[in-house]
C-alpha positions in Angstrom: 27.8 24.0 63.5 25.1 23.4 61.0 26.9 25.8 58.7 30.1 23.9 58.9 28.3 20.6 58.2 26.7 22.2 55.1 30.1 23.5 53.9 31.5 20.0 54.5 28.8 18.5 52.3 29.4 21.1 49.6 33.1 20.6 49.6 32.7 16.8 49.5 30.4 17.1 46.4 33.1 19.4 44.8 35.7 16.8 45.6 33.7 14.1 43.9 33.2 16.3 40.8 37.0 17.0 40.6 37.7 13.3 41.0 35.3 12.5 38.2 37.1 15.1 36.1 40.4 13.4 36.7 38.9 10.0 35.6 37.5 11.5 32.4 40.7 13.3 31.6 42.5 10.0 32.1 40.1 8.2 29.8 40.6 10.8 27.1 44.3 10.5 27.3 44.1 6.7 27.0 42.0 7.1 23.8 44.0 9.9 22.2 44.7 7.7 19.1 41.3 6.0 19.1 39.4 7.2 16.0 36.1 5.7 17.3 36.3 7.6 20.6 34.7 11.0 21.1 36.2 13.3 23.7 34.3 13.3 27.0 33.8 16.3 29.3 32.1 16.8 32.6 29.3 19.3 33.1 29.0 20.7 36.6 26.1 22.6 38.2 25.8 24.2 41.6 22.4 23.5 43.0 23.0 25.2 46.4 23.5 22.1 48.4 26.5 21.1 46.5 28.0 20.5 43.1 26.7 17.8 40.7 28.7 16.5 37.7 27.6 14.5 34.6 29.6 13.1 31.7 28.9 14.2 28.1 30.5 13.5 24.7 31.7 16.1 22.3 30.0 15.0 19.1 28.8 16.7 15.9 26.1 14.7 14.3 26.6 16.4 10.9 30.2 15.5 10.9 29.4 11.9 11.9 27.0 11.7 8.9 29.7 13.1 6.6 32.3 10.7 7.8 29.9 7.8 7.2 29.2 9.0 3.7 32.9 9.3 2.9 33.7 5.9 4.4 31.1 4.4 2.1 32.5 6.1 -1.0 36.0 5.0 -0.1 34.9 1.4 0.5 33.1 1.3 -2.9 36.2 2.5 -4.8 38.5 0.2 -2.8 36.3 -2.8 -3.8 36.3 -1.7 -7.4 40.1 -1.2 -7.4 40.7 -4.7 -5.9 38.5 -6.4 -8.5 40.2 -4.5 -11.3 43.5 -6.1 -10.2 41.9 -9.5 -10.5 40.5 -8.6 -13.9 43.8 -7.6 -15.3 45.2 -11.0 -14.2 42.4 -12.7 -16.0 43.4 -11.1 -19.2 47.0 -12.3 -19.0 48.2 -8.9 -20.1 50.5 -6.4 -18.4 48.2 -3.4 -18.6 49.9 -0.1 -17.8 48.6 3.5 -17.9 50.2 6.7 -16.9 46.8 8.4 -16.7 43.1 7.7 -16.8 43.0 8.3 -20.6 42.8 5.3 -22.9 45.4 6.8 -25.3 48.2 6.3 -22.8 47.3 2.7 -22.1 49.5 -0.2 -23.2 49.2 -4.0 -23.1 52.0 -6.5 -23.3 52.3 -10.1 -22.5 51.2 -13.6 -23.7 47.5 -13.1 -23.7 44.8 -13.0 -26.3 46.5 -10.3 -28.4 49.5 -12.5 -29.0 47.4 -15.5 -29.6 45.4 -13.7 -32.3 48.6 -12.6 -34.1 50.2 -16.1 -33.9 47.0 -17.7 -35.3 46.9 -15.5 -38.4 50.7 -15.9 -38.8 50.0 -19.7 -38.9 47.8 -19.2 -41.9 50.3 -16.9 -43.5 52.9 -19.7 -43.1 50.6 -22.2 -44.6 49.9 -19.9 -47.6 53.7 -19.7 -48.2 54.0 -23.5 -48.1 50.6 -25.1 -48.6 51.9 -28.7 -48.5 54.1 -28.4 -45.5 52.9 -30.8 -42.8 54.8 -29.0 -40.1 53.0 -25.7 -41.0 49.7 -27.5 -40.8 50.4 -28.9 -37.4 51.7 -25.6 -36.1 48.5 -23.9 -37.4 46.2 -26.2 -35.6 48.2 -25.9 -32.4 48.1 -22.1 -32.7 44.3 -22.2 -33.4 43.8 -24.4 -30.3 45.9 -22.1 -28.2 43.7 -19.2 -29.4 40.4 -20.8 -28.6 41.7 -22.0 -25.2 42.9 -18.4 -24.4 39.4 -17.1 -25.3 37.8 -19.9 -23.1 40.2 -19.4 -20.2 39.8 -15.6 -20.2 36.0 -15.8 -20.3 36.0 -18.5 -17.6 38.3 -16.4 -15.3 36.1 -13.3 -15.7 33.0 -15.4 -15.0 34.8 -16.8 -11.9 35.5 -13.3 -10.6 31.8 -12.5 -11.0 31.0 -15.7 -9.0 33.4 -14.7 -6.3 31.8 -11.3 -6.1 28.4 -12.9 -5.5 29.9 -15.0 -2.8 31.4 -11.9 -1.2 28.1 -10.1 -1.5 26.4 -13.0 0.4 29.0 -12.8 3.1 28.6 -9.0 3.3 24.8 -9.4 3.7 25.4 -11.5 6.8 27.8 -8.9 8.2 25.3 -6.1 7.5 22.5 -7.9 9.3 24.7 -8.6 12.3 25.6 -4.9 12.5 21.9 -3.9 12.2 21.2 -6.2 15.1 24.0 -4.7 17.1 22.9 -1.2 16.5 19.3 -2.0 17.5 20.5 -3.6 20.7 22.7 -0.6 21.5 19.7 1.7 20.9 17.9 -0.3 23.6 20.9 -0.2 26.0 21.5 3.5 25.5 17.8 4.3 26.1 17.8 2.4 29.4 21.1 3.8 30.6 20.2 7.4 29.8 16.6 7.2 31.2 17.5 9.6 34.1 20.8 10.9 32.7 20.6 11.9 29.0 23.9 11.7 27.1 25.7 9.7 29.8 26.1 6.3 28.0 29.2 7.5 26.3 30.8 4.1 25.8 27.6 2.7 24.2 27.3 5.7 22.0 30.9 5.3 20.8 30.3 1.7 20.0 27.1 2.5 18.1 28.8 5.1 16.0 31.6 2.6 15.3 29.0 0.1 14.1 27.3 2.7 12.0 30.6 3.6 10.2 31.4 -0.1 9.7 27.9 -0.6 8.3 28.5 2.4 5.9 31.6 0.6 4.7 29.4 -2.3 3.6 26.5 -0.4 2.2 25.3 3.2 2.1 22.8 4.0 4.9 21.2 7.1 6.4 20.3 7.8 10.1 17.8 9.9 11.9 16.8 10.4 15.5 14.1 7.8 16.4 10.6 9.2 16.8 10.2 7.0 19.9 13.2 8.2 21.8 15.8 10.9 21.2 18.6 8.6 22.5 18.0 6.1 19.7 18.7 6.3 16.0 16.8 4.9 13.1 18.7 3.4 10.1 17.3 3.4 6.6 18.2 3.1 2.9 16.6 4.3 -0.3 14.8 2.3 -2.9 15.0 2.9 -6.7 12.5 5.8 -6.5 14.3 7.4 -3.6 11.8 6.4 -0.9 13.2 5.4 2.5 13.2 1.8 3.5 13.6 1.3 7.2 16.2 -1.2 8.4 16.4 -0.3 12.1 13.6 1.4 14.1 14.5 2.1 17.7 15.5 -1.2 19.3 14.2 -3.5 16.4 15.6 -4.6 13.0 12.5 -4.0 10.9 13.8 -5.0 7.5 16.8 -7.3 7.3 19.0 -7.1 4.1 19.1 -9.9 1.6 21.0 -10.8 -1.6 19.1 -12.8 -4.2 22.1 -13.5 -6.4 21.6 -10.4 -8.5 20.7 -7.5 -6.3 20.5 -6.4 -2.7 17.0 -6.2 -1.2 15.4 -5.4 2.2 12.6 -7.0 4.1 10.2 -9.8 3.4 8.9 -7.7 0.4 12.3 -7.9 -1.2 12.4 -4.2 -2.0 15.5 -3.5 -4.2 17.9 -1.1 -2.5 19.5 1.7 -4.5 23.1 1.5 -3.1 25.0 4.8 -3.3 28.2 3.6 -1.6 29.9 0.9 0.4 31.7 -2.3 -0.6 28.6 -4.0 -1.8 27.8 -1.1 -4.2 31.4 -1.2 -5.5 31.3 -5.0 -6.1 28.0 -4.8 -8.0 29.3 -1.9 -10.1 32.3 -3.9 -11.3 30.3 -7.2 -11.7 27.6 -5.7 -13.8 29.7 -3.0 -15.4 33.3 -3.6 -16.1 33.3 -7.4 -16.0 30.1 -8.0 -18.0 31.1 -5.4 -20.6 34.5 -7.2 -21.0 32.7 -10.5 -21.4 30.3 -9.1 -24.0 33.2 -7.5 -25.9 35.1 -10.9 -26.0 31.9 -12.6 -27.2 31.7 -10.2 -30.0 35.3 -10.6 -30.9 35.1 -14.4 -30.8 31.9 -14.4 -32.8 33.3 -12.2 -35.5 36.4 -14.4 -35.6 34.4 -17.6 -36.0 32.1 -16.1 -38.7 34.9 -14.5 -40.8 37.3 -17.5 -40.6 34.5 -20.0 -41.4 33.4 -18.0 -44.4 36.9 -17.7 -45.8 37.9 -21.3 -45.0 34.6 -22.9 -46.2 33.4 -20.6 -49.0 31.4 -23.3 -50.8 30.3 -25.3 -47.8 32.3 -28.4 -48.8 35.3 -28.1 -46.4 33.4 -27.8 -43.1 33.8 -24.9 -40.7 37.2 -24.2 -39.1 35.7 -23.0 -35.8 32.7 -24.2 -33.8 30.9 -21.8 -31.4 27.7 -21.3 -29.5 25.8 -18.1 -30.0 25.5 -16.0 -26.9 28.6 -17.4 -25.2 31.1 -17.2 -28.0 34.2 -16.5 -26.0 33.5 -19.4 -23.6 32.6 -22.0 -26.3 34.9 -21.2 -29.2 36.7 -24.4 -30.3 38.5 -25.7 -33.4 36.5 -28.2 -35.3 37.5 -31.5 -33.8 37.3 -33.2 -37.3 40.3 -31.1 -38.5 43.7 -32.8 -38.7 47.0 -31.8 -40.3 46.0 -34.2 -43.1 42.6 -32.9 -44.1 43.3 -29.2 -43.4 42.8 -27.4 -46.7 44.8 -24.5 -48.1 42.8 -24.2 -51.3 39.3 -24.9 -52.6 40.2 -27.8 -54.9 43.3 -29.1 -53.1 45.6 -28.4 -56.1 49.2 -28.7 -54.9 50.7 -25.3 -54.4 47.3 -23.5 -54.4 47.0 -21.3 -51.3 43.8 -19.3 -52.0 42.0 -20.4 -48.8 45.0 -20.0 -46.6 45.7 -16.6 -48.1 42.0 -15.5 -47.6 42.1 -16.4 -43.9 45.5 -14.8 -43.5 44.2 -11.6 -45.1 41.5 -11.4 -42.4 44.2 -10.2 -40.0 44.2 -6.8 -41.7 40.5 -6.6 -42.7 38.6 -3.8 -41.0 35.1 -4.5 -39.7 32.3 -2.1 -38.8 29.3 -2.6 -36.6 27.5 0.0 -38.7 27.8 -2.5 -41.6 26.4 -5.3 -39.5 29.6 -6.7 -38.2 30.1 -7.6 -34.6 33.2 -5.5 -34.0 34.8 -2.3 -35.3 38.4 -2.3 -36.7 40.6 -5.2 -37.3 40.8 -8.1 -34.8 44.0 -6.8 -33.2 42.7 -3.2 -33.2 39.5 -4.3 -31.6 41.2 -6.3 -28.9 43.6 -3.4 -28.3 40.6 -1.2 -27.8 39.2 -3.6 -25.2 42.4 -3.7 -23.3 42.8 0.1 -23.6 39.3 0.7 -22.2 40.1 -1.6 -19.3 43.4 0.2 -18.7 41.5 3.5 -18.7 39.0 2.1 -16.2 41.7 0.8 -13.9 43.6 4.1 -14.0 40.5 6.2 -13.4 39.4 4.0 -10.5 42.8 4.2 -8.9 42.9 7.9 -9.3 39.4 8.4 -7.9 40.3 6.2 -4.9 43.4 8.3 -4.2 41.3 11.5 -4.3 38.5 10.0 -2.2 41.0 8.7 0.4 42.2 12.3 0.7 38.7 13.7 1.0 37.8 11.2 3.7 41.0 12.1 5.6 40.0 15.8 5.5 36.5 15.1 6.8 37.8 12.8 9.5 40.3 15.4 10.5 37.6 18.0 10.8 35.6 15.7 13.1 38.7 15.0 15.1 39.2 18.8 15.6 35.8 18.9 17.2 35.4 15.5 19.0 38.9 14.2 19.0 41.2 14.3 22.0 43.8 17.0 22.3 46.8 15.8 24.2 47.8 19.4 25.3 44.3 20.2 26.4 43.9 17.0 28.4 47.2 17.5 30.2 46.1 21.0 31.1 42.7 19.6 32.3 44.6 17.0 34.5 46.6 19.7 36.2 43.4 21.9 36.7 41.5 19.0 38.2 44.4 18.0 40.4 44.7 21.5 41.8 41.0 21.8 42.3 41.0 18.4 44.0 43.8 19.5 46.3 42.0 22.7 47.1 38.7 20.8 47.9 40.7 18.4 50.1 42.3 21.3 52.0 38.8 22.9 52.5 37.6 19.6 53.9 40.6 19.3 56.2 40.1 22.9 57.4 36.4 22.3 58.1 37.3 19.0 59.9 39.7 20.9 62.2 37.1 23.6 62.9 34.5 20.9 63.7 37.0 19.3 66.0 37.5 22.5 67.8 33.8 23.2 68.2 33.1 19.7 69.5 36.0 19.9 72.0 34.9 23.3 73.1 31.4 22.2 73.7 32.6 19.3 75.8 
């Protein structure tokens, strides 16, 4: 009889193992489309007195790290691409490019390029009819439109930079919340797996999802915690490549900060060398593309003011045509408020019909400048601006192309991980049938043993 009772116990443990297998297969099927879910399996062992079963995940830590890296690179390029769209709008130009090369880039619209041409055309019209009041009024209106276009373009670019800083501040808060969540999950996983390593599968899924979300904000690296194999440490690199810990075990050791210029970590405000993530993309555009454009516009506005003032006021008696503040030329360029259609001069001595000054300013439209000769720009005004727009178009096209390529790379790496840890619908359906049949077999064994015990008991009585 003791043998029957032992067999009954073993069969019951087998029944429990098959029941757990059915539950896990059901969970896998329910998460077949969940990218944050890693396939779960049961591991059984026969210890003589019965069968024990534990749940484990199918994960590849190397592929998880690769996915995090690709997520960060994609997020960086996505942020750059989005800001590029806003930058094009700030220029007021329809910038198109069929490739990433500047030679295929075109710009059309009613932006700064048209305003420059219209301004010089106004002086050409004044040179043709120096005494025409209408030509004088139109010239001043065109000049005002040109300066306002410079001012507005620079202001909009500056606003995009300000918006980026605001977004970086918000991202910093999100990063710190994720770091706190990861630290808390470390603690929960450590407790849950104290006697059953690898069993806290839901918590591990959540932690990996947080890590990938964190990578989308800023590039991070992970390593098994020295204090516990179930926990992960999170760290970044400083400018010299040295690790800066963010999460150690169950604690956030160095929260992330944004000081308005750069991202730092900890109370020591150690600058972080970002290699990916949305924050890195935003800073790249803010300090690269946007600031370069503003500097180029400052140079263009500064050269315009210097050249026009020299031609309009050769002897110093007429007063300058433009006023500008050095260092912020595009944002401060204005027409001299003292100028009116009445006192606007077309010649040095005001002789009726003399157009020497108007002609000199109009000729600036075709004058070529050179930075090698001490000028602020290269080429003519329209050529220089076309170069600025062409460079922007090339940057926009290159970023869009890189984003497309990076998206494909991330998809490949994600698919590789899915082939390892993702759920296979066919495999899980097969597992369901296997566990069902095994469950039925264990049930029949138990029923048979029950009938035998009943016979033994009744015979003894």
